[in-house]
N, C-alpha and C positions, 0 to 999 in steps of 0.2 A: 504494500500500500504506500503510495507516495505521500509525502508530508502534507501537500495541499489538501488531500482528501481528509487527512486527520484533522487539520484545522477546520475544514468545512463542517465536520461532524460536531465540533464544539461550538461553533458560532451559531449554527442554526437553532439548537435548543435555547440558547441565551436570548436570541431574538424572539422566539416563541414565548418565553417566560416574560419578557418585557411587554409583549403585546397583551398577554393574558392579564398581567398586573395592571396595565393601563386600562384594559377593558373592565376589570373589576372595580377600579377606582372610579371610572366614569359611571358605572352602574350605581355605586354608592352615592355619588353626587346627584344623579338623576332621581334617586328615591328619597333624598333628603328634602323635606317639604320646604317650600318658600314661605316666608312670613307673609301674612296677608293682613290688611287693615281696611277699615271703613270708618267714615265720620259723618256726623249729622248734628243739627242744632234745632231746637224747638223754642219758639217765642213764648215767653211767660210775662210779658209786659202787662201791668194792670190796665184796665180800660179807664179812659178819662173820667167816667162816671164814678169810679171808685176813689178818686181823690177826695180827701176829707175837708180841705180848706179852699176857699175860692181862689186864692192867689197861688196855689200849688200848681205844678206843671210836670209834664213828662219830657225830659231832655233827649233821651235816647232809649233804645229798646233793651230789654233784659232777655237773656237766653239761658237755657240748659244746653250745654255742648257735650258731645260724647265721641270718643274714639274707641272702637272695638278692635282688638288684635287677636289673630288666630295663628298658631304655629303648626297646625295640622293634627295636634294631639289634644290641645285645650285652648281656651280663649280667655281674654281678660278685657275689662272695661275701665277706661279712664273717663270720669265725668266731672265737669265743672259747672257749678250753679252760680249765676250772678246773685250775690247775696250769700245765702247759706241754707243749710238743711238740718232740721232738728233730728234727734234720734228716731222719732216715730216715722219721719219721712224716709230716712235712710233705710231703716229696717223694712218698711213696706216696699220701697222701691227695689231693693236688692232681692227680696223674696219673690216679688212678681217678675222682675226682669230675669233673674237667674233661671226660673222655671221656663220662661219664654224663649231665651236664646241659648240655654244650656251652657252658661259660663258659671264656674264654681263661685259661690259667694265670697270666698277668700281672695278671689282675683279681681275684686271691685275696689276702686278708689273713687269715692264720691266726695268732692271737696268744694267748699264755698270760696268765691272770690273775696268775700267779706266786704263787699261794697256797703257802706253805711247808709246809702240812699236807694237801696233796692227794694224797699217795701213801703207801702203807704203808712204802716205803723211805726216805721223807724227800726233801727237795729234792735233785735231781740224782742220786739213787740208783735202781737198779732196784726195781720193786715194782708193786703193783696200783694203778691200772689198767695193763695191759700195753700195749706198743706197738701190737699188733694191735687191742686194744679201742679205743684212741684213734683209730687210722686208720679203722676201720669206723664208729665213731661220727661222725667228721667227715663221711665220705661219706654216711651215712644222714641226718644233720641237713641237709646241703646239698640232698640229693635231696628230702626232705620239704618244705623251705622253697621249693624251686623249684615243687613241685606245688601250693603254696598262693598263687601269685602273684595279686595283686589290685591295682587302681588305688590309688595312694597319692600323698600330697604329702610332700615332703622339706623338713626345716628344720634350722637350725643355731643353737645358742645356747651361751653360756658364762657362768660365774659364778666369783667368787673364793671359795674355801672353805679356811679355815685349819685343816686337819686334819693336814697333814703337816709334817715338819721335816727340815732338813738333818742328816745323821748323821755327817759328817766333823768331829770335834771334837778340838781341842787343849785339853785340860782343865787344871784348876788344879794337877794333879800333873805338868804338863809332859809329858803322854803323848798320843799320837794314838790315839783310841779311837772305836768306833762308839757314840756317845752323842749326845743331842740338842744341836744347835748352832743356836739360834734366830737367830743373826746370819748364818748361812750362806745361800747362794743356795737359793731354793725356788720352783718354779713351782706356784702354788696354784690353777691354772685347772682347773675342771671343765668339760669340753666335752661337749655333748649333741647328737647327731644323731637326729632322729625321722623315722619313716616312718609317716604317719598315714592311715588308711583314710577312706573317704567318710562313715563314721559317726562321725568324730572320735575314734575309739579307735586308739591306736598299734598298728600291726602289729608293729613292732620299734623298739627304743630302743638306741642305742649310746652308752655312757658312756666317758669317757677321763679318767683322773686319775693323778697320779704319787705312788704310795705303796706301799711294800712290805707285803704281807699276811703278817706274821711272828708274829701274835699267838699262834698255837698251835704255833709251831715247836718241834720235839723234845718235844712234850707227850704224845705217844701218842694224839692226837686227830686223826681224819680230818675235815677241814672245808674248805669253800671260803672261809673267813674273811670279811672284810667285803665283797669283791666278790660273794660268794654272797648275803649279806644284802641288798645293794643291788638285785641282780637280782630276788630273791624278793619284796621289798617292791613293786616296780613291777608285777611279773607278777600278784601277788595283788590289788593295787589295781584292776587292770583285768580282774579275774575270769579270769585266765589266758588272755585273748585276745591278750596281748602277750608277746613274748619280749625280754628285756632283757639286752644284752651289756655286759660290762665289759672294757676294755682298759687296759693300763698306758701312762701317759705316760712322760716321761723320769725314771724313778724310781731310777736307779742309786745316788743318794746321798740318797734320801728314805725316811724311816720314819714310821709313825704317831707323832704328837707325844708320846703318853703310853705308848708301848709298853714303856718301861723303868721305868715307875712301880713302886715296891715292891708295889703292890696286885695286879699282874698276873703272869702265869705266868713270863715270861722272867726276872724277878728271882728268883723262888722255885725255879725248876727244879732247880738243883744240890742244894738242901737237901732237896727232896721226893723226888727220884729216887735220891739216893745214900744214903738211909736215915738222914739226920740230922734233927734237929728242924726244923720250919718256921722260916723266918727271922722273928724278932720284928718287929712293926710299931711304929715310933716316928715321931715328927716331927723327931727330931734328925738330924744328918748320918748318912747310910747308909754302912756299911762296904762296900767293893767286894766282889762275890761272888767265890768261889774262882777262877772263870775268869780274872779280871783280876789275880790275885795275882802272875803272872809277867810278865817283860818282854815275852814274845812274845804273851801274851794268850790268848783263847779259841780252842781248836782244834775246829772244827766236826766234822771227820771223826772225831776221837777221841770227842767227845761223842755222836755218832750211834752209833758202834760199841759204846759202853759202856752204852747205854740198856737198862734192865731194868724189871721190874715194880715198881710202887710198894709199899713195905713196908706191911703191914697197919696199923701204928700211924700211918702218915701218910695213909691213904686219905681220911679225912674232910677234912683240911687240903687235900689235892690236889683233891678235888671242889669245895671252897669256892673255891679259887683259880681253877679252870677256870670256875666260874660267874661270878666277877667278870670274868675275861677275856672270857667270852661276852657279858656286858653291854656291855663296851667295844666289842666287835666289832659288836654290834647298833647301838650309837650311831653308829659310823662308817658302817656300811652305810645306815642310815636317813637320816643326814645327807646322804649323797651322793644317795640316791634321792629324798628330799623336795625337795632343791634342783633335781634334774633335772625333776621334775614341775612345780615352780613355773615353771621356764623354759618348759616346754612350754605351760603354761596362760596365762602372762602376757607372755612376751617373744618367743618364736619365731613367725615368720610363714612357714609352709611354702609351697612352690611345687609346681606339678604337673609341670614338665618339668626333667629333669636328665640331659644326655648323659653317658655313661660313657667314661672313658679310663683305661687302665692301662699302666704301664711300670716297668721297674726297670733299675738299673745296678750293677755291681760295681766295686770298686777295691781296691787294696792299699796298706798302710802298713808301714813298717819294723817288724819284730818284735824281741822281746828274750826272753832266758831267764834265770831267776833262778840265782844262784850257790849258793843254799841249798836247791836243789830236793830234796835228800835228806832234809832236815829243815826244811821251810819255816816261817818265822815267820808268825804271824797278822797282826800289826800292830805299830806303834811301833818298827820295825826297818828299816834300809835293807839289803836283802839283797844288793845288788850284782847286776850283770847282764852278760851277754855277748850278742852279736848272735844273733838267732834267725830262723827262717823268717818270711816276710812274713805279715801278718795280712790276711785277705780279708773285706771287709764288703760287705753288700748294702743298698742304699737303693732304695726303691720309692715310687711315687705311684699312688694310686687317686683319680681325680677324679670326683665325682658332681655335675654342674652346677658351682656355684661353690664347692663344698666340697672341700678338698684333704686327703686322708689320706696323710700322709708316714709311711712305715714303715721301721724299721731292725731288722736281725736281731741285736740285742744289747741289753745294759743300759746305757743312755745317761745321762750326768749332766744334771741339770736345766738348767744354764746353756746347754748346746748347744741344747736345745729353745727356750729363750727367745731366743737369738740367731737361730735359724731363723725364728721368728715375726716378728722385726724385719726380717729380710732378705727374707721372702717377698713376692712381688708380689700375693698373694691374701690378703685379710683373714681369710677363713674357713679357717684352717689348723690342723691338729692333728698331733702326732707320736705314732705308735703304736710302742712298742718291744717287744722280745722277740717279734718277728713273723717268720713264715716261716722258722723255724729259728733256729740259733745260730751266730754267727761264732766263729772260733777266737781271739778276742781276750780273753775275760774281760770285765771292765767296760770301758766306753768312757768314760773320764774326760775332763773338760774341760781345756783347756790350762792354766788357772790353778790346777788341782788337782794338777799333776804332782809337787809337793813334799810332798803329804800322805802321811804314813806310815800310812794306813789300809789295811785288808786289801783294799779294792776297788782302790786304786791300785797298791800294791806287788805285788798278784797279777795285774795286767793284763799281757798280752803286748804291749801297744802302747807303742812309744816316743812321747814327747810331740811335739806340733807337726804332726800330720798329720790324725788322724781328725776332729777338730772342723770344720776348714775344709772337708774333703772331703765330709762329710755334708751340710753346709749348701749348698755349691756344687752338689753333685749333685742335691739335692732342688729347689733353685731352677731348675736347668737343666731338670729334668723338668717343672716347672710351665710354663716357657716352651714347651717342646716340646709339651705337651698342648694348647696353644692354637693351634698352627699348622694 
């Protein structure tokens, strides 16, 4: 046998093995299911007839928005509600929706944008939209999104955006007030998760940023505030082929940086609504508004219950103030949206495959009750406490491939989210708050803020030294569990 024949015998099987291996790999890739997603939104804006005061108005529409994701084995639902959803709404919506679209209940995140102007009753009070309206809208949005499933790629990106500011401030008058504190802790991360179709148009966009939408609070205006502006910008940019959701990060101690500027509504509200002349605009030191004239500070419940029509002589000033406030709201929303689009176009590199995993755990922390419950102080007062029932908090994880959505059913302080991101074993981690109902805690303050006599801290039912560590350890534990 000549040498060439021997060589040929060895080369041929090697070639066959390579072809077989390549064929097997191709077969595996072909059988691996593509991620699919669909998105939808349902209008929940109150009817003008539901406005309670003659000078109230509807500035923009409110929506429930949903993105449903399917990996071929299971599905998940991301839902954003302009305003928020009580425990009863979340429980009913998940029960009905899960049975309808066959997504496991633990794979739902239903979170509120927390707009303080998304209800005729104001934040936390009954009003339109009703609980049944919200429940039905969530179910409808998820159903419609599931019906629109199509192949997508999923991507994660983030940017630093200096729009928010810590609002726990010990001011020059030696008072604890809700005022801008630029030196305080503030997570300025905008996180974006995109679901992009084969035509490179986003099917859905999920934004997460920590900032209270309070710009039209107690103004008589129905509005989705800056989350609505951010969503609308992206949806209109892509010819309404996209549904853009906004969720709150750890915004318990975060306000828009300029929300208390004298140019905007919150500073002028008492003058305009109580029939006095509009506050004069100067560049000198501003006198504190009447709400801050007492030691106990602003009483939100009293302010809401005493709200009435704007007197005729102040209507022009009222409209001008609302217009200025609206310009700021647009600036905030467009800043968020334009940054999100820049991330999608320039930095995010989406992938086709993302297995889904969902889970949640509950834990308890020692609770407390205020001694001044009959006449509670707003802030700058230590009310004294006695032992109260335990506080029950839920923490969950929805993992889409390498992206980890950690959710908490409460208003969490910014430092807790920052510590979670440091401790997380996964780089692509975001915290969604005000999600899947509401804990019986009030605000979930960070351990280092326990001595702040702000309304968030003194009103919280949590004793210090429990919630922060348990939120972080529970979330990290779920991340490890999801990888087993």
